[in-house]
C-alpha positions, 0 to 999 in steps of 0.5 A, a space after each residue: 447853660 441852656 441846651 442850645 448853648 451847650 450844642 453851640 459850644 460843642 460845634 465850635 472848632 477849638 482855636 489853634 495857635 497860628 504857629 501850628 498851621 502850615 503856611 500853604 494849607 492853613 491846616 495843622 502840620 504833623 504829629 508823632 504817634 509813639 508805640 510804647 514798650 511800657 507806659 503811655 505815649 503821653 510821657 514823651 514830650 515830643 508827642 505833645 506838639 504839632 510840627 509845621 514841617 515833616 523834617 521837624 517832625 522827623 527830628 523830633 521823632 528821632 529824639 523820641 525814639 532814643 527813649 528806651 520805652 519807645 518801640 516805634 514812632 510814626 508821623 501822621 498828619 495833624 488834622 482832625 483825621 490823622 493820616 499816615 505820613 511815614 515811620 521814623 
């Protein structure tokens, strides 16, 4: 691969599935960030997904909070720059 091809590949935005985009903005919806007592948030499946609405993210956050290793769950916007939305 040539150096210019590597640079072009880095600058391309990764493709996102259509169901992860909200209908109004075309942007990704909401994600969960978990603060853990023990382990990593990667072990909580609800943190892997992007939710199209905040109500779906709240429901998933409640499910994630039932795990005894999870201290807190935060909902953030799912774009490139995560912005705080609310605590679950």
